[in-house]
C-alpha angles and dihedrals in degrees: 000000000000130000087265092054090049090051090050091052089052096036097122094044092047091049088055091049092048090052091050091049091051092049095049094045089068116116133163086229106087096208091053090055093044097051098039093047090048095056098037092053098042098110105273121164094240089220095152097053088044090057091054093049094045092047091052094048093044089058092047099253111167104179130091104246090095088070091055092047093046088055090047091053091050091048092051089050091048093051091053090051092052092051095040093056091053093049092046095040089229120180101187136044128164090356094302136091113276120251092248089053091054104032103022134251097280094054092047094051094046095045088048087058090050092052091047092050092045090054090057092050088054097047090051088058090065088063095213116132096200091052090053091048093051094048095042089050092048092051092051094047091049089055089051089050091054090053092047090052090050090053091049096052114114090008112124091186090074107121132195094271093054090045092052091047091057095049093045089054099036103037113006095050093070091046086052093052093044092052098049098043092078091053090049092051090049089051092237117175116278094251090057092048088052090048092054090048089054090048089055093047092054093045093047092048091052091047094054094045089055090048087056091048090052090055086072102028108028134103115245091222089058104034094044093215138094106270112232095030091128092053092048088052092050095244115161100216124177098272090053093045089053093053092048090049101039106024130090118279088257094051092046090050092053092050093045089052092049091051093046094048099034094248104203089144088056093059098113092048095045092044088055091052091049095049093045095049100055091246094134092051090048092051093046089051090052090051091047091054090053091049091049090049090052093050092046091062099055102073090062094044108048135017121251113285140132086267094058089046089052091050090052091048092051089057090051093046092050087069103030101056137107098211 
């Protein structure tokens, strides 16, 4: 089952989510509409809203609030992208110019705030206190993760534990929220809600590790981003951490210098060190363990169904993808 097959399975639900997104992006302020529509329709995989929809269906939910919450999850993700690209000074995302590159930093930050606040208006409409608690907590933790990542930039002392803390806050937390919302809507027992949250954490961690692998091994035409951006920003991601830990003193010194100085111009040299050291295989193995842990949880959480199969396949695809 590919991403396309999963989308076909959820076609009606995703159409309802897309309609809700278009409706709630409306603003009387033209620039708000222009920027938010540009980023929301720029070709993302919509993994997080898919998780909410699949979780709800896997637990037998038959209402419509999962459409609202899937749109909320996508809006929170979109707001973080708008803010991230300003902080990171990114020029490309999903094969297109970033919003800040086209519209400027001020517009991107302010429209990001609009999208964030719109998501909270929408989640309130569901009138479910636990849902609001989960999403409010996720939004706060994501912001903490952004600050942690900022503090880690240009710091070659970042180790694997600090790296994992950032991605569990910054990326995996929204996967966690997206995965457990369906269980909450279906009024599943608390232990199953917690199990789906853990599923999302493992899946989101695997997804981000592979994103970091693709920064040194991907094809720009497939990844849709500027390869080496993380190195230019001085981010010590897992492949770099591995070389500093397992490489020769000379190799470790080169990587440390690239992180300290923001060595975008050293990409080819550092990429050669990463490929030669086995760092990419190590990182992929770490991602695979997270994916396996996610899949291992599902049989005890939900009965067999096409939705459970799709959730398992999403965990597999998080690792075995080229973009």
